[in-house]
C-alpha positions in Angstrom: 7.7 -34.3 10.0 8.0 -31.3 8.6 10.6 -31.3 5.8 13.3 -28.7 6.7 15.2 -27.3 3.6 18.7 -26.0 4.9 19.7 -22.9 2.6 23.5 -21.9 3.0 23.8 -18.4 2.3 27.2 -16.2 1.5 30.7 -16.8 0.4 31.8 -17.9 4.1 29.6 -20.9 4.1 30.8 -22.2 0.7 28.3 -20.5 -1.3 28.2 -16.6 -3.4 26.1 -13.9 -3.6 24.3 -13.5 -7.2 27.5 -12.9 -9.5 29.4 -9.2 -9.0 27.4 -6.1 -9.6 29.0 -3.3 -11.7 30.0 -1.0 -8.3 27.0 1.5 -7.2 27.6 5.0 -7.7 28.4 6.0 -3.7 25.3 7.3 -2.6 23.6 10.4 -1.9 21.7 11.0 1.7 18.8 13.2 -0.2 15.7 13.7 2.1 13.6 11.9 -0.7 15.4 9.1 -0.1 13.7 9.1 3.5 9.7 8.7 2.4 6.8 6.8 2.9 4.8 8.0 0.9 0.6 8.2 1.3 -1.4 8.8 -2.1 -4.7 9.7 -1.9 -7.5 11.4 -3.4 -9.1 14.4 -1.8 -12.5 13.7 -3.1 -12.7 10.3 -1.5 -10.8 10.4 1.7 -13.3 12.8 3.8 -16.3 14.7 3.2 -16.7 17.9 5.5 -19.6 19.7 4.4 -22.1 16.3 3.9 -22.6 17.4 -0.3 -21.2 13.4 -0.5 -18.0 14.8 -2.0 -14.3 14.8 0.1 -12.5 18.1 0.5 -10.0 20.0 1.8 -11.5 20.5 4.8 -12.5 17.0 5.5 -8.2 15.8 4.9 -7.5 18.5 7.2 -9.5 16.5 10.1 -7.4 13.7 9.2 -4.1 14.6 9.4 -3.4 13.7 12.8 -4.5 10.0 11.6 -1.7 10.1 9.0 0.6 11.0 10.8 0.0 8.5 13.6 -0.1 6.0 10.9 4.0 7.2 10.6 3.9 8.1 6.7 5.9 11.5 6.5 4.8 12.3 2.7 1.3 13.0 1.4 0.6 13.0 -2.5 -2.5 14.4 -4.0 -4.0 12.7 -7.0 -6.0 15.8 -9.0 -7.4 18.3 -7.3 -7.8 20.8 -10.5 -10.6 21.7 -11.8 -12.2 18.5 -14.3 -15.3 17.0 -16.0 -14.1 13.8 -13.9 -14.3 12.2 -17.7 -11.0 9.9 -16.1 -12.0 10.7 -12.3 -9.7 14.3 -12.1 -6.9 13.3 -14.6 -8.7 15.6 -17.6 -8.3 19.2 -16.6 -9.8 22.2 -17.7 -7.8 24.8 -15.5 -4.5 23.7 -14.1 -3.6 26.4 -11.3 -7.3 26.0 -10.0 -8.7 24.0 -7.2 -12.4 22.1 -7.7 -15.0 24.2 -6.0 -16.3 21.1 -4.5 -13.2 20.3 -2.9 -12.8 23.3 -1.7 -11.5 27.3 -1.6 -7.9 28.6 -2.0 -7.6 29.7 1.4 -8.6 25.6 2.1 -6.0 24.9 0.4 -3.4 27.3 1.9 -5.0 25.9 5.8 -4.2 22.2 4.3 -0.6 23.0 3.5 0.3 24.8 6.6 -1.4 21.8 8.8 0.5 19.6 6.6 3.7 21.5 7.1 3.3 21.8 11.0 3.1 17.4 11.4 6.1 18.1 9.4 4.1 16.0 6.6 5.6 16.5 2.9 3.4 17.0 0.1 3.5 16.3 -3.8 0.7 16.6 -6.1 0.2 14.5 -9.1 0.5 16.9 -11.9 -0.6 16.0 -15.7 0.8 17.5 -18.3 0.8 15.3 -21.2 -2.5 16.1 -22.4 -6.0 18.0 -21.2 -9.6 17.9 -21.0 -11.3 18.5 -24.5 -12.9 20.9 -22.5 -9.9 22.9 -22.0 -10.3 26.3 -23.3 -6.8 25.6 -24.9 -7.8 23.0 -27.2 -10.0 25.5 -29.4 -8.0 29.3 -28.5 -4.8 27.5 -28.6 -5.0 24.3 -31.6 -1.0 24.5 -32.0 -0.7 23.8 -28.4 -2.4 20.1 -29.4 -1.4 17.0 -32.2 -2.9 17.5 -35.4 -2.9 15.5 -38.8 -5.2 16.9 -42.0 -5.7 12.8 -42.9 -6.5 9.8 -40.7 -2.6 8.7 -40.1 -2.2 4.6 -41.2 -1.4 3.7 -37.6 -5.2 5.6 -36.3 -5.5 2.7 -34.2 -2.0 2.0 -33.0 -0.4 3.0 -29.7 -3.5 3.7 -27.1 -3.0 4.2 -23.7 -6.5 2.5 -22.9 -6.5 -0.7 -25.5 -10.2 -2.6 -26.1 -11.9 1.0 -24.4 -10.6 2.7 -27.0 -10.2 1.8 -30.5 -7.9 4.6 -32.2 -5.0 6.9 -31.5 -5.8 9.8 -33.8 -9.5 11.0 -33.1 -11.7 13.2 -35.6 -12.5 16.2 -34.6 -15.7 17.1 -35.3 -15.6 20.6 -35.3 -11.8 21.0 -37.1 -12.7 17.9 -38.9 -8.4 17.2 -38.5 -7.4 14.7 -36.4 -5.7 15.0 -33.4 -4.1 12.2 -31.4 -4.3 10.9 -27.6 -2.7 8.4 -25.5 -5.5 8.0 -23.6 -9.2 8.7 -23.6 -10.2 10.8 -26.9 -11.9 13.5 -24.6 -7.8 14.2 -23.3 -6.1 15.5 -26.6 -2.0 15.3 -26.2 0.0 18.5 -25.2 2.7 19.4 -28.0 5.3 19.5 -26.4 7.6 20.4 -29.5 6.2 24.0 -29.2 8.0 25.7 -27.1 5.2 27.5 -25.6 3.6 24.4 -24.3 7.2 24.3 -22.3 6.7 27.6 -21.3 3.5 26.7 -19.9 3.9 23.8 -18.2 7.3 25.6 -16.5 4.6 28.3 -15.7 2.1 25.5 -13.8 4.7 23.8 -11.8 6.5 27.5 -10.7 3.0 28.2 -9.5 2.7 25.3 -7.6 6.2 24.8 -5.9 5.0 28.7 -4.6 1.8 27.2 -3.3 4.8 25.0 -1.0 4.5 22.3 -3.1 7.1 19.8 -2.2 7.8 18.2 -6.1 5.5 16.4 -7.9 4.6 13.2 -8.9 4.8 13.6 -12.8 2.1 11.8 -14.9 3.1 9.5 -17.8 6.6 11.3 -18.3 7.4 9.2 -21.5 4.4 10.3 -23.3 5.3 14.4 -22.4 8.3 13.6 -24.7 7.2 11.5 -27.4 6.4 12.6 -30.4 3.9 10.0 -31.8 3.4 11.9 -35.4 5.8 9.5 -37.8 5.0 6.3 -35.2 2.4 6.2 -32.4 3.1 2.8 -31.6 6.8 3.4 -31.5 7.1 7.7 -31.1 10.3 9.4 -30.7 11.7 10.8 -27.5 12.9 14.1 -27.0 14.6 14.2 -23.8 16.0 17.8 -24.2 12.0 18.6 -22.9 12.3 16.5 -19.6 15.9 17.9 -18.9 14.0 21.7 -19.4 11.2 20.5 -17.1 13.2 18.7 -14.6 15.6 21.7 -14.5 13.7 24.3 -14.5 11.6 22.7 -11.3 15.9 22.4 -9.6 16.1 26.3 -10.2 13.0 27.2 -8.9 13.4 24.9 -5.7 16.5 23.3 -5.2 14.7 20.9 -3.1 11.8 19.6 -4.7 11.4 16.4 -6.1 9.8 15.1 -9.1 8.8 11.2 -8.6 8.1 10.0 -12.5 5.4 7.5 -13.8 7.5 6.2 -16.2 7.3 2.1 -17.3 10.2 1.7 -19.5 12.5 -1.0 -20.1 15.6 -1.0 -17.6 18.2 -0.1 -20.4 16.4 3.3 -20.1 16.2 4.3 -16.9 19.1 6.3 -17.3 18.0 8.9 -19.8 14.9 9.6 -16.8 16.7 9.3 -14.0 18.6 12.7 -12.8 22.8 12.2 -13.2 24.6 13.2 -15.7 21.8 15.9 -16.5 18.9 16.8 -15.3 16.1 14.6 -14.7 13.9 12.7 -12.2 15.1 11.9 -8.8 12.7 9.5 -8.6 10.3 6.9 -10.7 8.3 3.9 -9.9 9.7 0.8 -10.9 7.5 -0.8 -12.8 9.6 -3.2 -14.7 10.0 -5.4 -11.3 6.8 -4.9 -9.7 5.0 -7.3 -12.4 7.6 -9.5 -11.4 6.8 -9.2 -7.8 3.5 -10.5 -8.3 4.3 -13.0 -10.4 6.3 -14.1 -7.5 3.2 -13.6 -5.0 1.0 -15.6 -7.0 3.3 -18.2 -8.1 5.2 -18.3 -5.0 8.5 -18.5 -7.4 10.5 -15.4 -7.0 13.5 -16.4 -9.3 11.9 -13.9 -11.9 12.1 -11.2 -9.4 15.2 -11.2 -8.6 16.4 -10.8 -12.0 13.9 -7.2 -12.1 15.9 -6.5 -9.3 19.2 -7.2 -10.5 18.9 -5.4 -14.1 17.2 -2.3 -12.4 20.1 -2.2 -9.6 22.3 0.4 -11.7 21.6 4.2 -11.4 22.5 7.4 -10.2 23.6 7.2 -6.8 21.3 10.3 -6.2 18.3 8.7 -8.0 15.7 6.6 -5.4 13.2 3.4 -6.4 9.6 3.5 -5.4 7.6 1.1 -4.9 3.9 -0.4 -4.3 1.7 -3.0 -3.7 -1.0 -1.1 -5.1 -2.1 2.6 -6.6 -5.0 4.2 -8.2 -4.7 2.8 -11.6 -4.4 -0.9 -12.9 -1.8 -3.6 -11.3 -0.1 -3.3 -14.6 1.4 -6.9 -15.5 1.9 -5.6 -19.7 5.6 -7.1 -19.6 5.0 -11.2 -18.4 4.8 -13.7 -20.7 1.3 -14.5 -21.5 2.1 -18.0 -19.0 3.7 -15.7 -16.5 0.2 -13.3 -17.0 -2.3 -16.2 -16.7 -0.3 -17.6 -13.7 -1.3 -13.9 -12.3 -4.9 -14.0 -13.3 -5.5 -17.3 -12.3 -4.4 -16.6 -8.6 -5.5 -12.9 -8.4 -8.0 -12.4 -10.9 -9.5 -15.4 -12.6 -13.0 -13.5 -13.3 -12.5 -11.8 -16.3 -14.4 -8.5 -15.0 -11.3 -8.5 -12.6 -8.9 -7.8 -15.5 -8.3 -4.9 -17.4 -7.2 -3.5 -20.3 -5.7 -7.3 -21.6 -2.7 -6.4 -19.0 -3.4 -5.9 -15.5 -5.5 -6.2 -12.6 -8.1 -3.7 -10.9 -8.2 -5.5 -7.7 -7.3 -4.0 -4.4 -4.2 -6.2 -2.7 -6.2 -8.0 0.3 -8.8 -9.4 -2.3 -6.1 -10.5 -5.0 -4.6 -12.4 -1.9 -7.9 -14.0 -0.9 -7.4 -12.4 2.3 -4.8 -14.5 3.6 -3.1 -12.3 6.6 0.2 -14.5 6.6 0.6 -13.6 3.0 -0.8 -10.1 3.3 2.4 -9.3 5.7 4.8 -11.0 3.4 3.6 -8.3 0.8 4.2 -5.7 3.5 7.6 -6.5 4.4 8.7 -6.9 0.8 7.2 -3.1 0.2 8.9 -1.9 3.4 12.2 -3.8 3.1 12.8 -3.2 -0.7 15.6 -0.5 -1.7 13.9 2.5 -2.4 10.8 4.5 -1.0 7.7 2.7 0.0 4.3 4.3 -1.4 0.8 3.2 0.5 -2.9 3.6 -1.7 -4.8 5.2 0.5 -7.2 2.2 2.8 -4.6 -0.2 1.7 -3.3 -0.2 5.1 -6.4 -1.4 6.2 -7.1 -4.2 3.4 -10.2 -2.5 1.6 -11.5 -4.6 -1.4 -12.7 -3.1 -4.6 -16.6 -2.7 -6.1 -16.2 -4.3 -10.1 -19.7 -2.4 -10.9 -18.2 0.1 -11.3 -16.2 0.8 -14.6 -12.2 0.5 -15.4 -9.9 1.8 -12.3 -12.9 3.5 -10.1 -13.4 -0.3 -8.5 -10.6 0.4 -6.1 -11.3 4.4 -6.0 -13.9 4.0 -3.5 -14.6 6.2 -0.7 -12.7 5.7 2.7 -13.7 3.6 5.1 -13.0 5.2 9.0 -15.9 3.3 10.8 -18.8 1.3 10.7 -21.7 4.0 10.7 -23.9 4.9 7.8 -21.6 5.3 4.8 -18.6 4.3 6.7 -17.9 7.9 8.6 -16.8 9.2 5.1 -20.0 11.3 5.0 -23.5 12.4 6.4 -24.8 12.6 2.9 -25.1 11.0 0.0 -21.8 9.2 -1.2 -21.0 10.4 -4.8 -19.6 6.8 -5.0 -20.8 4.2 -3.4 -19.2 2.5 -0.6 -17.6 -1.0 -0.1 -20.7 -2.5 1.5 -19.7 -6.7 0.8 -20.1 -8.9 3.9 -16.2 -9.4 3.8 -15.1 -6.0 2.9 -17.5 -3.8 3.8 -16.9 -0.8 6.4 -18.9 -2.5 8.5 -15.8 -5.1 9.3 -13.3 -3.6 7.3 -12.2 0.1 8.6 -9.9 2.2 10.9 -11.6 2.1 13.7 -12.2 -1.4 14.4 -9.0 -1.8 13.3 -6.9 0.7 15.7 -8.9 -1.3 18.5 -7.6 -4.2 17.4 -3.9 -5.1 17.9 -3.6 -8.3 15.2 -5.0 -5.5 12.7 -3.2 -4.8 9.2 -3.6 -1.2 9.9 -1.1 -1.9 13.6 0.8 -4.3 10.8 1.8 -1.4 8.6 2.4 1.1 11.8 4.5 -1.9 13.5 6.6 -1.9 9.8 6.8 1.6 9.3 8.7 2.4 12.5 10.6 -1.0 11.7 11.7 0.7 8.0 13.0 3.7 10.0 15.2 1.8 12.6 17.0 0.2 9.3 18.4 3.1 7.9 20.8 0.7 6.1 18.3 0.2 3.3 17.9 4.2 2.7 21.6 4.7 2.5 23.1 1.3 1.3 24.5 -0.4 -1.1 22.4 -4.0 -1.8 22.5 -7.5 -3.0 20.6 -10.5 -3.7 21.9 -13.2 -1.9 21.9 -16.8 -3.8 18.9 -18.5 -2.5 16.1 -21.3 -3.9 13.8 -18.8 -5.6 11.3 -19.6 -2.7 13.1 -17.3 -0.7 14.3 -13.6 -1.6 17.8 -12.4 1.0 18.3 -8.8 0.5 22.0 -7.8 2.5 22.3 -4.0 2.9 25.6 -2.6 3.9 26.2 1.2 4.9 29.0 2.1 7.3 30.0 -0.6 8.4 26.7 -1.9 9.6 25.1 -4.8 7.5 20.9 -5.9 7.4 19.9 -8.7 6.7 15.8 -8.9 5.2 14.4 -12.5 4.2 11.2 -12.8 2.9 9.8 -16.5 2.0 7.3 -16.9 -0.7 6.2 -20.9 0.2 3.8 -22.1 1.8 6.4 -24.5 3.4 8.2 -23.6 6.3 12.3 -22.9 5.5 15.4 -23.2 7.3 18.1 -20.9 6.8 21.5 -20.7 7.5 23.7 -17.4 7.2 27.0 -17.3 8.6 26.4 -20.2 10.7 23.1 -18.6 12.7 20.2 -20.8 11.7 16.9 -18.7 10.7 14.0 -19.8 10.3 10.6 -18.8 8.1 7.4 -19.9 9.0 4.9 -20.1 5.8 5.0 -16.5 3.9 7.4 -15.9 7.1 10.0 -13.1 7.3 13.0 -11.7 9.2 14.4 -8.6 9.8 17.6 -8.2 11.5 20.8 -6.0 12.1 24.0 -8.3 11.5 
């Protein structure tokens, strides 16, 4: 006989919620609090001309798919000219479009077509570094960080440890050392130079004038850091951030800035907008690491703690959540024991791991293809207090290609159907499609899952509609109710209405009693309930 666990939730039932939190600031009903963001790379999404690489015309042809999915915002990976040594994040011209992806006219048509479908568009803007092939590197050397002698901390502070051996790299022409937080072919810009700030503002203005609704601001702490005294523990100049965000706000008060800033909870207020100009949105990298620990271990205790640690923020600000993005899953804040727990469950082979801190796998493979646990993960994504973000291909459960280097493993072309090259291109794809028996395009593709009412694609569409039916998540105050650590229960309150969302991380069914009402949770079961 199945053992039942009776949990009593709520003050009226004799137990209280977790210890009281400081009162939250009044919530601001800004448009960016109601987003479902879909992250895609133009070159891997859809090819229109048979050259093997996706382009804007191909993306235009798939806009109806995105509308039908239910997302309302597209986040574009970099599409500017680049030698592609870092998959497009090594930019050589900030205000141009890579010719392989289309023309300026193609881009304008894409923007018009997206807006006609009421889709917002934000773009990656990579301001912290350029490609070493950018003309600035030779023509404007004072726009970068240099040292005549090799600094004593030349081998500290690398963003990609193991892969990169230094953060101060010798330039063979000038015989000086330049600073790079990431790859050695991506020198960091020097924002202590006012000319660099002005140029960044010019770039931001250019794309806002092209109709962009905002930006995903890459590597925010590394825009505002000055590593010349200490590469591992640099000084941060938040005035630079405030200048940039203030400029965007003045140029277009409706534009949103979504920041990539993997920082400790006590530092969130320095980045978020509130009493000063700042970011309206940030990814909650801190709590996200404990989310993966919870999925791997079945114990959500640390995740609950991380949620409460990141709860207090300006009312105008918003967290963004993801289960998969274009980078590795960063687990660098977990203890060694916790990291090994996640590795054992989600990436036991060292080839699945990256930078000694993360995983380079897709969600479906990390969870062993278990549909129940995958459904639990997406219930979490859409029920957490903030904006859900989906990476292209995750909605159909794509896999990865571990033969590709580093983060490229999860950046393979989109799988549209079971025809040759998965409907991505009629030519030779610039990057191989997944072709394994379990996750290959012949089996995992949009066309097949559209016809299957039990598919992950249908589940995602349903969850997006379900999220929209629970406005309390966007607009309300929330609290984590006290439960055993196998269960996460979130109570949302807004305008006199309440919603209870329960997620069971356990392989065992659970039975919950909240204020006299019994909720039955199957293995990895979920409940969404208006009260």
